[in-house]
C-alpha positions in Angstrom: 48.2 17.0 -6.7 50.9 16.3 -9.2 49.3 16.1 -12.5 51.3 12.8 -13.8 49.8 11.1 -11.3 46.1 11.4 -12.5 45.0 8.7 -15.2 42.2 9.2 -18.1 40.0 6.2 -18.6 37.4 6.2 -21.2 33.9 3.6 -20.2 31.7 2.4 -23.0 28.4 2.1 -21.5 25.6 0.2 -22.5 21.6 1.1 -21.5 21.5 5.1 -21.2 18.9 6.6 -22.9 18.6 10.0 -21.8 19.6 13.4 -20.3 18.5 12.0 -16.7 20.9 8.8 -17.3 23.9 11.0 -17.7 23.6 12.6 -14.6 22.9 9.1 -12.9 26.3 7.3 -14.1 28.1 10.9 -13.5 27.0 11.2 -9.7 27.6 7.6 -9.3 31.1 8.0 -10.3 31.7 11.0 -8.6 30.8 9.4 -4.7 34.0 7.6 -5.8 37.2 8.5 -3.5 39.8 9.8 -6.2 37.7 11.0 -9.0 38.7 14.0 -10.4 36.4 15.1 -13.6 33.9 12.8 -14.8 31.8 13.7 -18.7 29.1 11.6 -19.8 28.7 11.1 -23.8 25.4 10.2 -24.2 25.8 10.4 -28.0 28.4 8.4 -28.3 27.7 6.2 -25.0 31.1 6.9 -23.4 32.0 8.3 -20.0 35.5 10.1 -19.7 37.2 9.5 -16.6 40.1 11.2 -14.8 40.8 9.2 -11.7 44.1 8.9 -8.7 44.7 5.3 -9.1 46.5 5.5 -5.9 43.0 5.6 -3.7 40.5 4.2 -6.5 40.8 1.2 -9.1 38.9 0.9 -12.5 37.3 -2.2 -10.9 35.6 0.3 -8.4 34.9 2.8 -11.3 33.2 0.2 -13.2 31.1 -1.0 -10.1 29.4 2.1 -9.3 28.3 2.3 -13.0 26.8 -0.9 -12.5 25.6 -0.3 -9.4 23.6 2.9 -10.9 21.7 0.5 -13.3 24.2 0.5 -16.1 27.2 -1.6 -17.9 30.4 -0.7 -18.6 31.4 -2.8 -22.1 34.4 -4.6 -21.0 35.9 -7.7 -23.0 37.5 -10.8 -21.6 40.4 -12.7 -22.8 42.1 -15.7 -21.7 45.9 -16.1 -21.5 48.0 -19.1 -22.1 51.2 -18.8 -19.8 54.1 -20.7 -18.9 56.5 -21.4 -16.2 54.2 -21.1 -13.6 55.4 -23.1 -10.5 53.7 -21.6 -7.1 51.1 -19.3 -5.4 53.8 -16.3 -5.6 53.6 -17.1 -9.5 50.3 -16.3 -9.4 50.6 -13.2 -7.1 53.4 -11.8 -9.6 51.5 -12.0 -13.0 48.0 -11.0 -11.2 50.5 -8.1 -10.2 51.6 -7.3 -13.2 48.8 -7.8 -15.1 46.5 -5.0 -12.4 48.9 -2.5 -12.8 48.5 -2.0 -15.9 45.8 0.8 -16.9 42.7 -0.3 -19.0 43.0 -3.8 -16.6 39.8 -4.2 -14.8 40.3 -7.6 -12.8 43.2 -10.8 -13.6 43.1 -13.8 -12.2 45.5 -16.1 -12.8 44.9 -20.2 -11.8 47.9 -22.1 -11.3 46.1 -25.3 -11.9 45.3 -24.5 -16.2 48.2 -22.2 -16.0 45.7 -19.4 -17.5 44.6 -15.8 -16.9 41.7 -14.6 -17.1 41.6 -10.7 -17.7 38.9 -8.4 -18.0 39.9 -5.3 -19.7 39.2 -1.9 -21.4 40.1 -2.2 -25.3 40.3 1.4 -25.3 42.7 1.5 -23.2 44.8 -1.4 -23.4 45.8 -3.9 -25.7 46.8 -8.2 -25.3 49.7 -6.9 -27.1 51.3 -4.8 -23.4 49.4 -7.8 -21.5 51.7 -9.9 -23.2 54.9 -7.6 -22.1 53.7 -7.5 -19.0 53.6 -11.0 -18.5 57.2 -11.9 -20.0 58.5 -8.8 -17.9 58.1 -10.4 -14.7 59.9 -13.4 -16.1 57.5 -15.8 -17.6 56.3 -17.3 -20.8 53.8 -15.9 -22.7 52.3 -19.1 -25.0 49.0 -17.2 -26.5 45.5 -16.2 -26.4 43.1 -19.3 -25.9 41.0 -20.3 -28.8 43.6 -18.5 -31.6 46.1 -21.2 -32.3 46.9 -21.8 -29.1 45.8 -25.0 -28.9 48.7 -26.8 -30.5 51.3 -24.4 -28.9 50.0 -24.7 -25.5 50.5 -28.5 -26.0 54.0 -28.4 -27.6 55.1 -26.3 -25.1 54.0 -28.5 -22.2 55.1 -31.2 -23.7 58.4 -29.8 -23.8 58.4 -28.2 -20.4 57.7 -32.1 -19.4 60.8 -33.5 -21.1 63.0 -31.0 -20.2 61.9 -31.7 -16.6 62.5 -35.4 -16.7 65.8 -35.3 -18.6 66.9 -33.4 -15.8 65.7 -35.0 -12.9 67.0 -38.0 -14.9 70.6 -37.2 -15.0 70.3 -35.8 -11.5 69.4 -39.3 -10.2 71.9 -41.2 -12.3 74.9 -39.1 -11.0 73.1 -38.3 -7.5 72.5 -42.1 -6.3 76.3 -43.3 -6.8 77.8 -39.7 -5.5 75.5 -40.6 -1.8 76.7 -44.3 -2.0 80.2 -42.8 -2.4 79.3 -41.1 0.5 77.9 -43.5 2.9 79.3 -46.4 2.2 83.1 -47.2 2.9 84.9 -46.9 -0.4 88.2 -45.9 -0.8 89.4 -44.2 -3.9 93.0 -43.8 -4.9 92.6 -40.1 -5.5 90.9 -37.3 -3.5 86.6 -37.9 -2.8 86.2 -33.9 -2.8 87.9 -33.2 -5.2 86.3 -36.6 -7.5 82.7 -35.3 -6.3 83.4 -31.6 -7.2 84.3 -33.0 -10.8 81.5 -34.7 -11.0 78.5 -33.2 -9.3 79.8 -29.5 -10.9 78.3 -30.0 -14.4 75.0 -32.2 -13.2 74.4 -29.8 -10.7 74.3 -26.5 -12.8 72.4 -28.5 -15.7 69.6 -29.7 -13.3 69.5 -26.8 -11.4 70.1 -23.7 -13.4 66.0 -23.3 -14.3 65.9 -22.9 -10.2 68.2 -20.0 -10.2 66.9 -18.3 -13.0 63.5 -18.5 -12.0 65.1 -17.2 -8.3 66.6 -14.5 -10.6 63.6 -13.1 -12.3 61.7 -13.1 -9.2 64.5 -11.0 -7.1 64.7 -8.6 -9.9 61.1 -7.7 -9.9 61.5 -7.3 -5.7 59.2 -10.8 -5.2 60.3 -13.2 -2.9 59.0 -16.9 -4.1 59.3 -20.3 -3.8 62.3 -20.3 -6.4 64.0 -18.0 -3.9 64.2 -20.3 -0.6 65.4 -23.2 -3.2 67.6 -20.9 -4.8 69.3 -20.3 -1.0 69.1 -23.8 0.4 71.1 -25.9 -2.9 73.3 -22.8 -3.2 74.3 -23.0 0.1 74.5 -26.4 0.1 77.2 -26.5 -3.5 79.2 -23.8 -2.1 79.5 -25.1 1.1 81.0 -28.1 -0.3 83.5 -26.2 -2.7 84.6 -24.3 0.6 85.0 -27.4 2.5 86.4 -29.1 -0.5 89.6 -26.5 -0.6 90.0 -26.0 3.5 88.8 -22.1 2.7 86.6 -21.0 6.0 85.1 -24.6 6.4 86.7 -28.0 6.8 86.2 -31.0 4.4 83.5 -32.3 6.8 81.2 -29.4 5.0 80.7 -31.7 1.5 77.1 -31.9 0.3 77.6 -32.3 -3.2 75.4 -35.3 -3.3 72.9 -33.4 -1.4 72.7 -30.3 -3.5 72.4 -33.0 -6.8 69.5 -34.6 -4.9 68.0 -31.7 -3.5 67.8 -29.8 -7.0 66.9 -33.3 -8.7 64.1 -34.2 -6.2 62.8 -30.6 -6.7 63.0 -30.6 -10.5 61.1 -34.5 -10.1 58.5 -33.1 -7.9 57.6 -30.0 -10.3 57.3 -32.6 -13.2 54.8 -34.8 -11.7 53.0 -31.3 -10.3 53.0 -30.5 -13.8 51.8 -33.7 -15.5 49.1 -33.6 -12.6 47.9 -30.2 -13.6 47.5 -31.0 -17.2 44.9 -33.8 -16.1 43.1 -31.2 -14.3 41.4 -29.2 -17.7 41.0 -32.5 -19.4 36.9 -31.6 -19.6 37.5 -28.1 -21.3 40.2 -30.4 -23.9 36.8 -33.0 -24.4 34.5 -29.8 -24.7 37.0 -28.2 -27.3 37.2 -31.8 -28.9 33.4 -31.7 -30.0 34.1 -29.0 -32.7 34.1 -29.7 -35.9 37.3 -28.5 -37.8 35.6 -28.3 -41.5 31.8 -27.8 -42.5 30.1 -28.3 -45.7 28.6 -25.8 -47.5 26.9 -25.2 -50.6 28.2 -22.3 -52.3 27.3 -21.5 -56.4 24.7 -24.5 -56.3 28.6 -26.9 -55.8 29.1 -28.7 -52.4 32.7 -27.1 -51.3 34.5 -28.2 -47.9 35.8 -25.3 -45.8 37.4 -24.7 -42.4 34.5 -24.2 -39.6 36.2 -20.7 -39.2 35.3 -19.8 -42.7 31.3 -20.3 -42.1 29.3 -17.6 -43.0 25.6 -16.4 -41.3 23.0 -18.3 -43.4 25.2 -20.6 -45.0 23.5 -23.6 -46.0 25.2 -26.8 -44.4 25.2 -30.0 -45.9 25.8 -33.2 -42.7 25.8 -36.9 -43.9 24.9 -39.4 -41.5 27.7 -39.9 -38.9 28.8 -36.5 -39.2 29.4 -34.0 -36.6 26.7 -30.6 -37.2 29.7 -27.9 -37.5 27.6 -25.0 -36.0 24.5 -23.9 -34.6 21.6 -23.7 -37.4 17.9 -24.3 -38.5 17.0 -27.5 -40.6 15.4 -26.3 -44.0 15.6 -30.0 -45.4 15.7 -33.1 -44.9 14.9 -35.4 -41.2 17.3 -37.4 -38.9 18.1 -38.0 -35.6 20.7 -36.5 -34.0 22.6 -37.6 -30.8 23.2 -34.2 -28.6 24.0 -36.7 -25.6 27.8 -34.4 -26.2 26.1 -31.3 -24.6 22.7 -32.0 -23.1 23.6 -35.4 -21.3 20.3 -36.8 -23.0 21.1 -40.8 -24.2 18.5 -40.9 -26.7 18.6 -39.2 -30.2 15.7 -36.5 -30.6 14.8 -36.5 -34.2 15.0 -33.2 -36.1 12.9 -32.3 -38.7 12.3 -28.7 -40.7 12.1 -25.5 -38.9 13.6 -27.4 -35.6 17.3 -26.0 -34.5 20.4 -28.2 -34.4 23.7 -27.4 -32.7 27.3 -27.4 -33.2 29.5 -30.4 -31.7 25.8 -32.7 -32.1 26.2 -35.8 -34.0 24.2 -36.5 -37.3 23.5 -40.2 -37.1 21.1 -42.0 -40.0 20.2 -39.5 -43.0 21.4 -36.3 -44.9 19.9 -32.9 -43.4 20.3 -29.5 -44.7 20.4 -26.0 -42.7 21.1 -22.5 -42.5 23.4 -21.5 -40.2 22.3 -18.9 -37.2 25.1 -19.0 -34.9 28.9 -18.9 -35.8 32.0 -18.9 -34.1 31.7 -17.9 -30.6 28.3 -17.1 -30.5 27.0 -21.0 -30.5 25.8 -22.8 -27.5 28.8 -24.8 -27.5 31.1 -21.7 -27.8 29.5 -19.9 -24.7 29.6 -23.1 -22.7 33.0 -23.7 -23.2 33.6 -19.7 -22.5 31.5 -19.7 -19.3 33.2 -23.4 -18.0 36.7 -21.4 -18.3 36.0 -18.5 -16.8 34.4 -20.5 -13.9 37.7 -22.6 -13.3 39.2 -19.1 -13.4 37.2 -18.3 -10.8 38.5 -17.7 -7.0 35.7 -19.1 -4.1 36.3 -16.5 -1.2 37.9 -19.4 0.5 40.5 -19.5 -1.6 41.2 -15.8 0.3 42.9 -18.2 3.5 45.6 -19.0 1.3 46.3 -16.6 -0.8 46.9 -14.3 2.8 48.9 -16.9 3.9 51.1 -17.4 1.0 51.7 -13.8 0.9 53.3 -14.3 4.5 54.8 -18.1 3.9 58.0 -16.9 2.5 59.5 -14.5 4.9 58.2 -16.5 7.9 59.9 -19.6 6.5 63.2 -17.6 5.7 62.9 -16.2 9.6 62.4 -19.9 11.2 65.6 -20.9 8.9 67.7 -18.1 9.9 66.2 -18.6 13.7 67.2 -22.8 13.4 70.7 -21.5 12.2 70.6 -19.3 15.2 69.6 -21.4 18.1 71.8 -24.6 17.2 74.6 -23.0 16.2 75.3 -20.3 18.4 72.6 -20.9 21.5 72.8 -24.6 21.8 76.5 -24.5 20.6 76.1 -27.5 18.2 78.4 -28.0 14.9 77.9 -25.7 12.7 77.8 -28.6 10.0 74.6 -29.9 12.4 73.2 -26.1 12.2 73.5 -25.9 8.4 72.2 -28.8 7.6 69.0 -27.4 9.8 69.2 -24.6 8.1 69.2 -25.8 4.3 66.5 -28.3 5.2 63.9 -25.9 6.7 64.5 -24.0 3.4 63.7 -26.8 0.8 60.5 -28.7 2.7 58.8 -25.7 3.2 56.0 -25.6 0.8 53.1 -23.0 0.0 52.8 -24.8 -3.8 50.5 -27.1 -1.7 48.7 -24.0 -0.7 48.3 -22.4 -4.0 47.0 -25.4 -5.4 44.5 -26.6 -2.9 41.6 -24.6 -4.3 42.1 -23.9 -8.1 42.7 -27.5 -9.2 39.9 -28.5 -7.2 37.5 -25.8 -8.7 39.0 -26.7 -12.3 38.2 -30.5 -12.2 34.7 -29.6 -10.2 33.8 -27.7 -12.6 34.5 -29.8 -15.3 33.1 -32.5 -13.6 30.0 -30.6 -13.9 30.2 -30.1 -17.4 30.3 -33.7 -17.9 26.8 -33.7 -16.3 25.4 -30.5 -18.4 25.9 -28.6 -15.0 27.5 -25.0 -15.4 28.9 -23.8 -12.8 29.8 -20.0 -13.4 32.1 -19.1 -10.2 33.8 -20.6 -7.8 32.1 -18.6 -5.3 28.5 -20.2 -6.7 30.0 -23.8 -6.0 31.2 -22.1 -2.1 27.4 -21.1 -1.7 25.7 -24.0 -2.8 27.4 -25.6 -0.2 25.8 -23.5 2.4 22.5 -23.4 0.9 19.5 -23.4 3.7 16.3 -23.0 1.6 15.7 -23.2 -2.2 12.7 -21.7 -3.7 11.5 -23.2 -6.8 9.2 -21.4 -9.6 6.4 -23.9 -10.4 5.5 -23.8 -13.8 8.1 -24.9 -15.9 10.1 -26.1 -12.8 8.5 -28.5 -11.0 6.0 -28.8 -13.7 6.4 -29.5 -17.4 4.9 -26.0 -18.8 2.8 -27.8 -20.7 -0.5 -27.5 -19.3 -4.1 -29.0 -20.5 -7.6 -28.0 -20.7 -9.4 -30.7 -18.1 -12.6 -29.3 -17.9 -14.8 -27.1 -19.3 -18.1 -25.6 -17.6 -20.1 -23.3 -19.5 -23.2 -21.5 -17.8 -26.3 -20.6 -19.6 -24.0 -21.2 -22.8 -22.9 -23.4 -24.6 -19.3 -24.9 -24.4 -18.1 -24.4 -28.0 -19.1 -20.6 -27.9 -17.1 -21.0 -24.4 -14.2 -22.6 -25.5 -14.1 -20.1 -28.7 -14.7 -16.8 -26.6 -11.9 -17.3 -24.0 -9.6 -19.0 -27.2 -10.5 -16.3 -29.4 -9.2 -13.4 -26.3 -6.2 -15.8 -25.5 -4.1 -16.4 -28.4 -3.2 -12.7 -27.8 -1.6 -13.3 -24.6 1.8 -15.4 -24.3 0.7 -17.2 -20.5 0.9 -20.7 -20.7 -2.2 -21.0 -19.8 -3.9 -19.0 -22.5 -1.5 -20.9 -24.6 -3.3 -24.1 -23.2 -6.8 -22.9 -24.2 -6.0 -22.2 -27.3 -4.5 -25.3 -27.8 -7.5 -26.9 -27.3 -10.1 -25.0 -29.6 -7.6 -25.6 -31.9 -7.9 -29.8 -31.7 -11.8 -29.2 -31.6 -11.5 -27.3 -34.5 -13.1 -24.4 -33.3 -12.8 -21.2 -35.3 -11.5 -18.1 -33.7 -13.2 -14.4 -33.7 -11.6 -11.2 -34.5 -11.0 -9.4 -30.8 -10.5 -5.6 -30.1 -9.3 -3.4 -27.2 -7.2 -6.1 -25.7 -5.3 -5.4 -22.5 -3.4 -7.5 -20.4 -3.8 -6.9 -16.0 -0.8 -8.8 -14.8 -0.6 -11.5 -12.3 -5.1 -11.6 -13.0 -6.0 -11.6 -16.1 -7.3 -10.3 -19.7 -10.0 -8.3 -21.4 -11.0 -7.7 -24.6 -14.0 -6.8 -27.1 -15.5 -9.3 -29.5 -18.6 -8.1 -31.6 -18.7 -5.1 -29.1 -19.1 -7.5 -26.2 -16.6 -6.9 -23.3 -15.1 -10.4 -22.2 -13.4 -10.7 -19.4 -10.9 -13.7 -18.8 -9.1 -14.1 -15.4 -9.3 -15.6 -11.7 -11.5 -14.7 -8.5 -9.8 -11.5 -7.6 -10.0 -10.0 -11.1 -13.7 -10.6 -11.1 -14.1 -8.7 -7.6 -11.7 -5.9 -8.9 -14.3 -5.6 -11.7 -17.0 -5.8 -9.2 -18.7 -8.8 -11.1 -21.1 -10.9 -8.8 -19.8 -14.4 -8.0 -21.9 -17.2 -8.3 -22.4 -19.9 -5.4 -23.0 -22.7 -7.7 -19.6 -21.9 -9.3 -17.8 -21.8 -6.0 -18.8 -25.4 -5.2 -17.3 -26.5 -8.3 -13.9 -23.9 -8.5 -13.5 -25.2 -4.8 -13.1 -29.1 -6.1 -11.3 -28.5 -8.5 -8.8 -26.3 -7.3 -8.3 -28.6 -4.3 -7.4 -31.4 -7.2 -4.7 -29.2 -8.3 -6.2 -27.6 -11.0 -5.9 -23.5 -12.0 -9.2 -22.0 -12.7 -9.9 -19.1 -15.3 -13.2 -17.7 -15.4 -15.1 -16.2 -18.2 -17.4 -13.4 -17.8 -19.4 -11.7 -20.6 -20.4 -7.8 -20.0 -19.7 -8.7 -16.6 -21.5 -11.6 -16.2 -19.9 -15.0 -15.6 -20.8 -17.3 -18.4 -18.5 -20.4 -17.6 -15.1 -21.8 -16.0 -12.5 -23.6 -17.7 -10.1 -26.0 -15.3 -6.3 -26.2 -16.5 -4.0 -28.6 -14.9 0.2 -28.9 -15.7 1.8 -32.5 -15.4 4.7 -33.1 -13.1 8.0 -34.0 -14.4 8.9 -37.2 -13.9 12.1 -36.6 -11.6 10.0 -33.8 -9.8 9.2 -35.7 -6.3 12.4 -38.1 -6.1 14.8 -34.1 -6.7 12.4 -33.0 -3.5 13.2 -36.1 -1.6 16.7 -36.0 -2.3 17.3 -31.7 -1.2 15.7 -32.7 1.7 17.8 -35.7 2.9 20.2 -32.7 1.9 18.7 -31.0 5.3 17.5 -28.1 2.7 14.2 -26.3 3.2 12.0 -26.5 -0.1 9.6 -23.9 -0.9 7.4 -23.4 -3.7 6.3 -20.1 -5.4 3.2 -19.9 -7.5 1.1 -17.3 -9.1 -1.8 -19.8 -8.6 -4.2 -19.3 -5.2 -3.4 -21.1 -2.0 -5.5 -24.0 -2.5 -4.7 -24.7 -5.8 -0.9 -24.2 -4.9 -1.6 -26.4 -1.6 -3.2 -29.3 -3.6 0.3 -29.5 -5.9 2.8 -29.1 -3.3 1.0 -31.8 -1.1 1.6 -34.3 -4.1 5.1 -33.2 -4.8 5.9 -33.3 -1.0 6.5 -29.7 -0.1 5.2 -28.3 2.9 5.7 -24.4 2.2 4.3 -22.8 -0.2 4.0 -19.5 -1.3 0.8 -19.0 -2.9 -0.9 -15.9 -5.3 3.1 -14.5 -5.8 3.1 -12.0 -8.7 6.3 -12.7 -10.9 7.9 -9.0 -10.2 7.0 -10.0 -6.7 9.2 -13.0 -6.5 12.7 -11.6 -5.7 11.4 -9.8 -2.4 10.2 -12.9 -1.8 13.4 -14.0 -1.7 14.8 -11.2 0.0 12.6 -12.1 2.7 14.3 -15.6 3.7 17.8 -13.9 3.4 16.7 -11.5 5.7 16.2 -14.4 8.0 19.9 -15.3 7.9 19.1 -18.2 5.2 21.5 -18.6 2.5 18.7 -19.0 -0.6 18.9 -20.4 -4.1 16.1 -19.8 -6.4 15.2 -22.4 -9.5 13.5 -20.8 -12.4 13.8 -20.6 -15.7 15.4 -17.8 -16.6 12.9 -16.6 -18.8 10.3 -14.8 -16.6 12.6 -15.0 -13.5 15.3 -13.0 -13.6 14.7 -10.7 -10.9 14.6 -13.3 -8.4 17.5 -15.4 -10.0 19.9 -12.3 -9.4 18.5 -11.6 -5.8 19.2 -15.3 -4.8 22.3 -16.2 -3.0 22.6 -18.8 -5.9 20.6 -18.1 -8.9 19.5 -22.0 -10.9 17.9 -21.7 -14.5 16.9 -24.5 -15.8 16.7 -25.2 -19.5 15.4 -27.7 -22.3 18.5 -29.1 -23.4 20.0 -26.4 -25.4 17.7 -23.5 -25.5 19.1 -22.8 -21.9 20.0 -19.0 -21.7 23.6 -19.0 -20.8 23.6 -15.5 -18.9 20.2 -16.8 -16.8 21.7 -17.8 -12.9 24.9 -19.1 -11.7 24.4 -22.3 -11.9 22.5 -23.8 -15.4 21.0 -26.7 -16.0 20.8 -27.8 -19.5 18.8 -30.7 -19.4 15.1 -29.8 -18.2 15.4 -32.2 -15.0 14.9 -31.1 -11.5 17.0 -33.9 -10.1 20.1 -32.2 -11.5 19.3 -29.6 -8.4 19.9 -31.8 -6.2 23.0 -33.3 -8.4 24.2 -29.9 -8.3 24.2 -29.4 -4.4 26.1 -32.3 -3.6 29.0 -31.5 -6.7 29.6 -28.5 -4.5 29.2 -29.5 -1.2 31.7 -32.3 -2.4 34.4 -29.5 -4.1 34.8 -27.7 -1.2 35.0 -30.6 1.1 37.6 -31.7 -0.9 39.0 -27.8 -1.1 38.8 -28.4 2.9 41.3 -31.9 3.0 43.3 -29.8 0.4 43.9 -27.3 2.5 44.5 -28.8 6.2 46.8 -31.2 4.1 48.4 -28.7 2.4 48.2 -27.0 6.6 48.9 -29.8 8.1 52.6 -30.8 6.1 53.5 -27.3 6.8 53.0 -27.1 10.6 54.5 -30.9 10.9 57.5 -31.0 8.7 58.6 -27.5 8.9 59.5 -28.1 12.9 60.8 -31.5 11.9 63.1 -30.1 9.5 64.3 -27.3 11.9 65.2 -29.8 14.5 62.7 -29.2 17.0 62.8 -32.5 18.1 66.3 -33.8 18.1 66.5 -33.4 21.7 63.8 -35.0 22.8 63.7 -37.9 20.2 66.9 -37.8 18.0 64.6 -37.1 15.1 65.3 -34.6 11.8 65.6 -34.8 8.5 68.1 -34.7 5.8 68.0 -32.3 3.4 67.6 -33.8 0.1 65.0 -36.4 1.7 62.9 -32.8 2.9 62.9 -32.0 -0.7 61.7 -35.3 -1.7 58.4 -34.7 1.1 58.5 -31.3 -0.5 57.7 -32.3 -3.9 55.0 -35.3 -2.3 52.7 -32.4 -0.6 52.1 -30.7 -3.5 51.5 -34.1 -5.6 49.3 -35.2 -3.1 47.2 -32.0 -3.5 46.8 -32.1 -7.1 45.9 -36.0 -7.1 43.2 -35.6 -3.7 41.7 -33.2 -6.7 42.1 -35.0 -9.4 39.8 -37.8 -7.3 37.0 -35.6 -8.3 37.2 -36.7 -11.9 35.4 -40.1 -11.0 32.8 -38.7 -8.2 29.0 -39.1 -9.1 26.7 -37.1 -6.9 24.1 -39.8 -5.3 21.1 -38.1 -7.0 22.5 -38.7 -10.6 23.0 -42.6 -9.6 20.0 -42.7 -7.9 18.8 -41.5 -11.4 20.5 -44.1 -13.1 19.7 -46.9 -10.9 15.8 -46.3 -11.7 16.6 -45.9 -15.3 18.0 -49.3 -15.1 15.3 -51.1 -13.4 
């Protein structure tokens, strides 16, 4: 292998702890075809890899590291790009970026005109990405979030103004030229020369962007729609010149009005398309608009107003009534109601007092508060939400691969059809050259892969933005597509179906006082983080019971705890734990336990020195919308499963109350992922709903992990779908939104395919011999323009979509 074909990449790797990690990573990378050398350095946590880029890509090397259980530290950047017009533009830019050393993955969204790039900053800089974009003929506007907002707005407005001016001038001249051509008007001078003089400057003005784009495309050895359009309008105009001077062609070959009107219609279509595309990303603009521009901070005992970018961690910030909270923080003074509806969707302001957290972008309603900044810049909740939504809007669901594949063959196929139609009409069927040439031009300008290219990204962009409006954060297009196919959804019980705030309902002592029993139980349980333990401790505090010091505290996951108090061994846990420790189970207790568990309560047993001395029953209340949400999911023909660590009797009682038939009881936290896998092995597409805290393996194993949070405390990293509000009904809303978006994508693709399938044969003259039906080139151009506008408009209709589950909840609220 030639030395110059070997590339070297240095990867920054997280998660290595020992020499075994080094060996594991080296082995995993070395298995890839095309790897020549791998050296992993534990000290500086890097891997130096020599590889053949023609046989293995950087993304494959990164995946090998991930498969080994480690993480490659990459950076992500969103680049704003101008000048894209069709799906081939997307492909051209993606190819240019993906060819750069250090680019892990680059996706371009035609709808939002952004490139979403994952890259290794030690290998490639953003300046190289800029150069690559500009080298293939597109405008690099800037990096998302780096003062690019105003620049992007100005660039978009300038492009729209340019397009508008061009098509207006084109129509002002083109329409009279059409009238002159088809109406019986006599002129004292040559019509051909007059049309040449009048149309030439207008044609060049209107069509110059199309010809420039075609030149750039050919220069980069690509075929895009601009090449086809240039051929169509170019042939029309050149034929007219040849006909005017009667060189090769006669005077009947006058297409001046056709060339001008074609260029005008093409420009008009792109103007409408650009306007519509600008509306697809309004959700992001709304989120960005929530961010405060300034903050009032206390510096040297004075209150000063500074730019939001200058706020530092631990700054003391003052927020007056009616002002936006600039960054995330913790209240240290004052108390006030804060409107968090713009992030959580909850209409009722929540009280924030000392020790509570506040979130940037929310609005202080009625009193002055002071808080300490804890998260600033890109680490704030709002910034993370904006980043997540942007990345999701740039992702491609698997269904788009169909369109991408079709587009790659589309232009060569259309050129072939155009050439074939010319040959058939002129040479085989012996029609006039004028008729054959008209068919050739019509086919070139009516074909439209733009509609195919816009069908998916515009719907994904609007759909994910609409989800954000409802506090439903969908991380990628694949999650949207899979949510439509979900056949089973597994719900964790505690904190998901229930409020996660269990309360003690019954205390039954045996041969011991109730206060002593509760004191012993709470003294041991105060060392545990389990929600049931917290309920016991809370009950003891409410009854002002003094807690004892404990020794030798030990946890047995999924079973219970053991500790010593004053030399006595205190055991607290479930029945299995008692049996494991050979503790005799009393008959008189069993009857009480059966009754309590039949009521849906969880029973914990307390034993002193291996002798049962009492039981405590604990119950967790269901969330308000749990029952309705389960009904709504069943209406969607989805099998609903509840998974819990509770015993079968308690679990069944709660499930009956909710309306769930399929229950998995006594499942340890670490085994939840295995239960999800069992459903997948049966061919089910599985969603898992959990709180994102101790459900990480199950969320990762599921086809769609849905993390449900409590307001702004939700972990952004958890799951493919994040529900910011602590509302189970949003699970149904997320599924319904996914189904709606996928339905709209399929509609878009259908119309895009149907348009081309129906109108290309019509333009080629297929129906002319039977019914005399065909298309004039200028009307073909108008039809092409409308196809893209139709697809984008269908996607924009999603902006008004309200999931039925969301409507149902609102109706009940107002009753």
